[in-house]
Phi, psi and omega in degrees: 000134177297148185310317188287318177287335180286322176302308183299318179300312180300317184299320182296318177298314182299319184297322179290334183273353187300331182291357174277348181242143180276163177311129175088351181289147181284143179264175180299152177302158174301322177296320175299316180296322173306310186280328177294316189259359176056048182231165181290162175291332175299317174307314180299313181306310184289326180298316183288326183289323184296315187284333179288330178291332179282352186082012182261352186224143166237136174250149177237110180310126182083351180246332174116202183249138181227149176291125187297148168295144173314135170297137174294145177296134180280161180294158174304135179288147189281184176270107179267004187295343178300328183299334176297325173292311189296318179284349182254345182289136178243157184293332183217166181283349181264351183304142175270126184309136177264063175288148180237104182246103180258013185304314184296332177285310189292344179287337176264352179262325185284129176281134179289170178300156176311138171093347178272131177282137187263094174269357180266358192292154166251007183228160178293143173303147175314318183296344177264346182278147181277063189305309178295323178289324180290320176297317175300316183288331182280327176299314181286333182289323180298339182268356183291147179292135184074006184307326183262011177274182180276127185273170177296147185297321187286348188105170182296136176302321178299322180284322173299319178301316183299311180299317183296333184303327183275004180255002175094179183284355182282337187248131175247168185306324179293349172272000190248139170243123182280128182240170185267066181094170177290331175293322172299312179300317180297319181300309179305314180297313184288325178295322183285329193263340189219133177279157173313134184091351184284153164282148173227128184280146183218150169298158175222119356288173181214171176302118180305324177297330179283328176289329170293319174306308187296317182291326178294339178266008178078022181265165187242096181293134172245119187283135177238112185295154176256167163220200189291347174260006183104199182298138180283112185301321179299321175288323177299314182299316177294325179287323176299316178297321186281326187262336192071020184296153180240004181219140173228127182254125184217167175231089185292336188249118180053053194304143175258119016250005189279334185088350178313140168244131180299131180287149175312320180292335182277329187312296186299327175300315187297318177295316179299312183299316182297314184302320180290329176274001185058046184236161169266150168250117175271109177264102185267102181262056180292335193252014190296326181267019177246015183294143182279166181293346182253011187274356186073191179272114178297143181293155183292168179294152180301327177309327182292339178251026188235096184282345194257005176081014180291324187267130165253102193275142175233128165213179183202157175264359184302303193294336187258001181236280191208139172307334182267001176267072193270079174226123185224194182205160164233136173231131182208164178232143180097192183303331184300327184299324181296315179299313178304312179296321175300310184292318173311313182295305182303319182284324189234346193061297178192161173284138178311134186290322181299329174290322175297311182298320187290314174308313180298316172296325180297310185286336188270351182280146180304333182287350185289304187294333173301311184301314182302311183300315182287329175290328179288327175293316180291318178300316180290322180301312184295316182304314180296318176301311182297314184297315178296326173294316180297311179308320181282315193267333187231064186288353172281351173267137175259133179245093183294338178212129173271117186276160184249014177198171183080192193234014193211164172237139179252115191248140177263134175273165177299152183306136181082353182280150185251121186291327178300321182283326173287327173302308186291320177298324186291313182300322180292327177276359173098026178220144180250134178242168168251116179299163188262343184303318179297347178277357178246134179270355167232188181301134175288129179297340182198160178288132177225164171217151175249130177246114176268138177256358179259352180261013182242169194285334182166194187298321182294322179286332174295320175298317177294323177298308174305317178297316179292325177299322172301317173308310185295315177300319183295341180276324189236343186250151171283145174304133168263146183272353186290177175282354174124173177290127176214153178305134174268157186276344183188190183296153183258118181296139179075008182232022165080012182111152184299329185258346193251333201286000000 
């Protein structure tokens, strides 16, 4: 069993056993817990630390761990109702409320209860992460001269150069800023490019974390539908004209959640439309290193075809390594780079140097390319296992597009089905999903769910998760007569596109 799940399981067992001990009574020694539960000393230490953080255990150096005394009754809480007025008050009647709704992000970050299969995850399962390579890279980085000193605010020159190499001849290392992951880079970009109250064009559906960033900044997300070839240029042009927006955020490669890839014919059109509107394109290239081994050679980033500084490029190492390796980048050309740099410095000062040094060690090691090749094979294998299991067991769900990159499938529910009801039933059955509603900034045209095949242990867990999902579907969905989920050839009329709706 992986260390993380072992810690969770042991902590749960100890919670159940607490009624055996009176307040202040000593718990079994760490050695006794290791022998009784057949886990490592590290697992015991982390489980006790978790219970200590919950206020259930106190540790005394040299004496051991004890059941905590009941907490004393706290003083009556004050009246915080005034905050509702303060947080809702705007400087003008025209201001856009700066609501912060992180629910769509939290559903992919929160670990479900023990025993629940994680189809809701947004990151690689530990078995897919290059854990040994990252540990070795961090150890080597820590020994570098100056590794614990202050780095340049823009990032280490060598890391900026490595990021720039993947963006073609139009982007140099001087155009790159190292950021604390992709989410931080998107936050900086939107704050730099659009004032509060402004519209920002987004793909529909799109990544909930980006919608949360926009709304928290007081921006107005405006949806532009996708189809099987990515964003629809005629609708993008119409949206720019109707709103006067100066920013369009997109994921041209393996779009989240649809998996769509912007077609070669549309790439120059999208750039031309944005340039004519005097607008920036924020290109979130999060999945470039998540291509499956049957994807062929992915198209280059939009930034590589942009001589005029239209594209602000965002990418990250996090998705392809570990959620804790929060190293990403922003690339831009022209005066906008100075504004991006200023906001980045004000918000973060800099990305910790040991993390940047570790990232350099990791991507420069011989094992980096082996990790990417092995991951491409494993992601394709898991994708196929999940798609086949869904086809057999859940014929009422539709899979309009089988992606060739990324780590999830985007499924349409039967007409009239409610994704929130399916989500609740799935949790009762022991499997966690990501509901489709948070991926839309307006009313969703159909019920959707997103299932990740990368956040679980392997094929057997995928098969078991789909079996549990079948149990949940029996509770809330009408049985479907069709042959099962299979990729569709194109867009579904009236549903925002074959990949988007």
